[in-house]
Backbone as CSV, one residue per row, in Angstrom:
resi,resn,N_x,N_y,N_z,CA_x,CA_y,CA_z,C_x,C_y,C_z
1,UNK,0.825,-1.186,0.000,0.000,0.000,0.000,0.869,1.250,0.000
2,UNK,1.891,1.250,0.897,2.786,2.395,0.970,3.494,2.636,-0.366
3,UNK,3.932,1.542,-0.983,4.654,1.633,-2.244,3.757,2.207,-3.339
4,UNK,2.511,1.772,-3.355,1.560,2.268,-4.354,1.332,3.767,-4.154
5,UNK,1.145,4.205,-2.929,0.931,5.621,-2.624,2.154,6.441,-3.011
6,UNK,3.335,5.933,-2.700,4.569,6.629,-3.048,4.695,6.760,-4.564
7,UNK,4.367,5.686,-5.274,4.432,5.703,-6.729,3.459,6.724,-7.312
8,UNK,2.271,6.803,-6.785,1.277,7.769,-7.255,1.753,9.197,-7.008
9,UNK,2.302,9.442,-5.825,2.813,10.772,-5.494,3.962,11.153,-6.424
10,UNK,4.891,10.233,-6.628,6.032,10.515,-7.502,5.592,10.758,-8.943
11,UNK,4.677,9.965,-9.435,4.173,10.172,-10.794,3.433,11.508,-10.899
12,UNK,2.697,11.837,-9.867,1.991,13.117,-9.866,2.953,14.290,-9.887
13,UNK,4.008,14.196,-9.090,5.007,15.266,-9.059,5.760,15.364,-10.376
14,UNK,6.037,14.241,-10.976,6.758,14.245,-12.247,5.919,14.884,-13.344
15,UNK,4.610,14.723,-13.259,3.730,15.287,-14.281,3.379,16.736,-14.046
16,UNK,3.610,17.249,-12.852,3.274,18.638,-12.539,4.323,19.579,-13.098
17,UNK,3.863,20.743,-13.452,4.806,21.780,-13.865,5.490,21.453,-15.166
18,UNK,4.740,20.968,-16.136,5.307,20.657,-17.433,5.948,21.871,-18.086
19,UNK,5.459,23.064,-17.778,6.030,24.288,-18.326,6.972,24.891,-17.297
20,UNK,8.071,25.388,-17.785,9.020,26.041,-16.890,8.465,27.388,-16.447
21,UNK,8.690,27.729,-15.204,8.272,29.022,-14.688,9.358,30.029,-15.042
22,UNK,8.940,31.115,-15.672,9.893,32.147,-16.076,9.734,33.337,-15.148
23,UNK,10.830,33.771,-14.580,10.836,34.900,-13.657,11.143,36.179,-14.439
24,UNK,10.132,37.059,-14.570,10.305,38.319,-15.284,10.637,39.472,-14.343
25,UNK,10.903,39.189,-13.094,11.089,40.256,-12.116,12.320,41.110,-12.392
26,UNK,13.251,40.631,-13.193,14.446,41.419,-13.513,14.530,41.697,-15.017
27,UNK,13.446,41.545,-15.745,13.422,41.707,-17.191,12.851,43.081,-17.555
28,UNK,13.686,44.033,-17.982,13.204,45.376,-18.304,12.158,45.395,-19.424
29,UNK,12.299,44.501,-20.409,11.329,44.463,-21.510,9.949,44.026,-21.006
30,UNK,9.920,42.988,-20.187,8.651,42.511,-19.631,8.035,43.574,-18.726
31,UNK,8.868,44.265,-17.939,8.356,45.326,-17.074,7.777,46.457,-17.920
32,UNK,8.436,46.810,-19.012,7.933,47.866,-19.895,6.566,47.492,-20.473
33,UNK,6.411,46.232,-20.841,5.113,45.779,-21.354,4.040,45.859,-20.265
34,UNK,4.411,45.503,-19.041,3.474,45.585,-17.922,3.077,47.038,-17.630
35,UNK,4.040,47.950,-17.699,3.740,49.359,-17.462,2.795,49.878,-18.536
36,UNK,3.049,49.538,-19.790,2.175,49.985,-20.872,0.752,49.474,-20.642
37,UNK,0.644,48.206,-20.261,-0.683,47.631,-20.002,-1.358,48.341,-18.823
38,UNK,-0.597,48.648,-17.781,-1.155,49.328,-16.612,-1.588,50.749,-16.955
39,UNK,-0.800,51.455,-17.752,-1.191,52.804,-18.176,-2.466,52.724,-19.016
40,UNK,-2.504,51.799,-19.962,-3.685,51.654,-20.817,-4.935,51.356,-19.995
41,UNK,-4.816,50.458,-19.036,-5.945,50.108,-18.174,-6.360,51.300,-17.313
42,UNK,-5.387,51.993,-16.744,-5.682,53.152,-15.889,-6.375,54.257,-16.675
43,UNK,-5.892,54.524,-17.883,-6.503,55.557,-18.729,-7.934,55.161,-19.083
44,UNK,-8.129,53.909,-19.498,-9.468,53.446,-19.877,-10.433,53.539,-18.695
45,UNK,-9.997,53.105,-17.527,-10.862,53.138,-16.347,-11.126,54.567,-15.883
46,UNK,-10.122,55.429,-15.927,-10.298,56.819,-15.495,-11.281,57.553,-16.401
47,UNK,-11.292,57.218,-17.681,-12.224,57.859,-18.621,-13.672,57.489,-18.306
48,UNK,-13.882,56.303,-17.780,-15.238,55.831,-17.515,-15.693,56.062,-16.077
49,UNK,-14.764,56.311,-15.182,-15.073,56.349,-13.765,-15.505,57.734,-13.288
50,UNK,-16.393,57.726,-12.316,-16.745,58.978,-11.647,-15.698,59.336,-10.600
51,UNK,-14.807,58.384,-10.302,-13.700,58.594,-9.364,-12.386,58.204,-10.038
52,UNK,-11.874,59.066,-10.919,-10.662,58.715,-11.673,-9.429,58.505,-10.803
53,UNK,-9.402,59.050,-9.604,-8.251,58.822,-8.722,-8.107,57.335,-8.416
54,UNK,-9.222,56.650,-8.222,-9.170,55.212,-7.956,-8.536,54.463,-9.126
55,UNK,-8.849,54.912,-10.345,-8.310,54.264,-11.537,-6.806,54.497,-11.675
56,UNK,-6.303,55.583,-11.122,-4.893,55.926,-11.245,-4.045,55.369,-10.105
57,UNK,-4.675,54.905,-9.044,-3.956,54.524,-7.830,-2.866,53.486,-8.071
58,UNK,-3.193,52.380,-8.731,-2.205,51.311,-8.937,-1.025,51.789,-9.771
59,UNK,-1.303,52.592,-10.782,-0.231,53.123,-11.619,0.708,53.994,-10.799
60,UNK,0.143,54.866,-9.990,0.957,55.734,-9.136,1.810,54.892,-8.191
61,UNK,1.231,53.863,-7.610,1.955,52.998,-6.678,3.125,52.282,-7.358
62,UNK,2.889,51.709,-8.527,3.951,50.983,-9.228,5.076,51.936,-9.616
63,UNK,4.721,53.086,-10.157,5.746,54.028,-10.606,6.468,54.690,-9.440
64,UNK,5.843,54.670,-8.285,6.482,55.233,-7.098,7.585,54.310,-6.566
65,UNK,7.585,53.072,-7.004,8.551,52.082,-6.524,9.483,51.633,-7.641
66,UNK,9.916,52.561,-8.476,10.772,52.212,-9.612,12.094,51.573,-9.200
67,UNK,12.583,51.906,-8.025,13.850,51.320,-7.596,13.728,49.826,-7.299
68,UNK,12.505,49.304,-7.268,12.277,47.876,-7.040,11.990,47.120,-8.340
69,UNK,12.056,47.832,-9.463,11.717,47.235,-10.758,12.852,47.452,-11.754
70,UNK,12.942,46.590,-12.755,13.992,46.723,-13.767,13.618,47.779,-14.810
71,UNK,13.967,49.014,-14.576,13.564,50.114,-15.464,14.277,50.068,-16.805
72,UNK,15.491,49.587,-16.822,16.233,49.510,-18.080,16.340,50.866,-18.753
73,UNK,16.201,50.883,-20.076,16.386,52.130,-20.817,15.200,53.097,-20.709
74,UNK,14.163,52.709,-19.991,12.943,53.525,-19.930,12.810,54.340,-18.648
75,UNK,13.856,54.418,-17.849,13.756,55.096,-16.555,13.243,56.532,-16.692
76,UNK,13.790,57.302,-17.615,13.339,58.691,-17.784,11.861,58.751,-18.156
77,UNK,11.429,57.848,-19.021,10.024,57.802,-19.422,9.138,57.445,-18.239
78,UNK,9.552,56.480,-17.438,8.776,56.096,-16.258,8.653,57.269,-15.280
79,UNK,9.717,58.036,-15.147,9.658,59.194,-14.253,8.688,60.253,-14.777
80,UNK,8.644,60.448,-16.100,7.668,61.373,-16.692,6.247,60.850,-16.473
81,UNK,6.059,59.551,-16.686,4.748,58.938,-16.455,4.334,59.102,-15.000
82,UNK,5.285,58.880,-14.101,4.997,59.007,-12.676,4.552,60.423,-12.337
83,UNK,5.268,61.409,-12.829,4.932,62.803,-12.532,3.523,63.152,-13.005
84,UNK,3.193,62.762,-14.231,1.866,63.074,-14.769,0.782,62.255,-14.075
85,UNK,1.046,60.998,-13.790,0.059,60.156,-13.099,-0.246,60.713,-11.712
86,UNK,0.766,61.180,-11.011,0.559,61.778,-9.686,-0.266,63.058,-9.813
87,UNK,0.022,63.882,-10.824,-0.768,65.100,-11.039,-2.240,64.765,-11.265
88,UNK,-2.499,63.784,-12.100,-3.880,63.380,-12.380,-4.531,62.846,-11.111
89,UNK,-3.817,61.997,-10.397,-4.334,61.412,-9.161,-4.671,62.497,-8.140
90,UNK,-3.735,63.407,-7.908,-3.957,64.456,-6.908,-5.086,65.406,-7.312
91,UNK,-5.172,65.754,-8.579,-6.260,66.622,-9.047,-7.607,65.942,-8.851
92,UNK,-7.653,64.637,-9.101,-8.905,63.894,-8.925,-9.258,63.737,-7.452
93,UNK,-8.260,63.623,-6.604,-8.502,63.514,-5.168,-9.017,64.825,-4.575
94,UNK,-8.566,65.941,-5.116,-8.924,67.252,-4.566,-10.352,67.676,-4.878
95,UNK,-10.925,67.127,-5.893,-12.272,67.527,-6.295,-13.239,66.368,-6.106
96,UNK,-14.486,66.697,-5.914,-15.494,65.641,-5.769,-16.099,65.272,-7.121
97,UNK,-15.622,65.912,-8.146,-16.068,65.585,-9.499,-14.834,65.368,-10.361
98,UNK,-15.079,65.093,-11.623,-13.950,64.876,-12.534,-13.177,66.180,-12.706
99,UNK,-11.864,66.144,-12.557,-11.081,67.379,-12.663,-11.114,67.964,-14.073
100,UNK,-10.945,69.274,-14.143,-10.876,69.949,-15.438,-9.689,69.388,-16.215
101,UNK,-9.835,69.320,-17.472,-8.775,68.864,-18.376,-8.366,67.408,-18.139
102,UNK,-9.232,66.617,-17.534,-8.896,65.216,-17.284,-8.603,64.483,-18.593
103,UNK,-9.457,64.654,-19.574,-9.280,63.945,-20.847,-7.944,64.304,-21.498
104,UNK,-7.580,65.585,-21.468,-6.318,66.005,-22.076,-5.124,65.386,-21.330
105,UNK,-5.214,65.353,-20.014,-4.126,64.762,-19.227,-4.023,63.258,-19.458
106,UNK,-5.158,62.600,-19.586,-5.144,61.167,-19.878,-4.557,60.912,-21.264
107,UNK,-4.899,61.778,-22.220,-4.317,61.659,-23.560,-2.797,61.835,-23.498
108,UNK,-2.332,62.779,-22.708,-0.889,63.008,-22.532,-0.224,61.777,-21.924
109,UNK,-0.861,61.223,-20.906,-0.316,60.050,-20.225,-0.179,58.896,-21.217
110,UNK,-1.218,58.673,-22.002,-1.169,57.586,-22.969,-0.123,57.862,-24.050
111,UNK,-0.008,59.107,-24.500,0.978,59.447,-25.522,2.399,59.146,-25.035
112,UNK,2.652,59.367,-23.758,3.965,59.037,-23.195,4.204,57.522,-23.195
113,UNK,3.188,56.761,-22.849,3.341,55.309,-22.696,3.276,54.544,-24.013
114,UNK,2.664,55.125,-25.008,2.422,54.394,-26.255,3.674,53.797,-26.902
115,UNK,4.842,54.455,-26.868,6.033,53.861,-27.485,6.595,52.629,-26.762
116,UNK,6.148,52.374,-25.550,6.624,51.185,-24.834,6.223,49.928,-25.596
117,UNK,6.974,48.842,-25.428,6.637,47.609,-26.141,5.320,47.013,-25.658
118,UNK,4.671,46.300,-26.556,3.415,45.633,-26.229,2.283,46.194,-27.058
119,UNK,1.164,45.483,-27.049,0.038,45.885,-27.882,-1.144,46.417,-27.082
120,UNK,-0.946,46.697,-25.827,-2.030,47.235,-24.994,-2.360,48.652,-25.447
121,UNK,-3.647,48.960,-25.455,-4.144,50.313,-25.713,-5.308,50.560,-24.773
122,UNK,-5.670,51.812,-24.535,-6.857,52.053,-23.700,-8.122,51.427,-24.286
123,UNK,-8.158,51.295,-25.612,-9.329,50.702,-26.254,-9.428,49.197,-25.998
124,UNK,-8.284,48.503,-26.034,-8.375,47.043,-25.825,-8.196,46.647,-24.363
125,UNK,-7.984,47.634,-23.473,-7.861,47.341,-22.052,-9.040,47.892,-21.263
126,UNK,-10.042,48.385,-21.953,-11.204,48.949,-21.279,-11.895,47.871,-20.441
127,UNK,-12.499,48.268,-19.322,-13.208,47.289,-18.491,-14.227,46.516,-19.328
128,UNK,-14.252,45.229,-19.113,-15.176,44.381,-19.841,-14.558,43.758,-21.076
129,UNK,-13.375,44.216,-21.475,-12.707,43.639,-22.652,-11.934,42.404,-22.275
């Protein structure tokens, strides 16, 4: 009985994890794609939300911790994104309605992020997509 159980466990373990796990935590290209996707999602959600600060929160948090991520050649761009994302976030926090010029600022934010690698856009990252 013990031998049968051991054999089943060993066969189960041998069959698990057929795909190798890839660690992207130090990959600047993968991080750039993630940032582009996060900007696209944040812009799409902020355009639809009555509380755009909530939509910007995760982006602000990620960009605030750049020293923990592989910025690679995009560090200056990430810092520009961070500055504008914080401005949008703070303006949205200060008012109980959508801040003036929100759409223009979101367009600016997306224009900065668009050259990053990946195919994410605010249109294909909109909630429900």
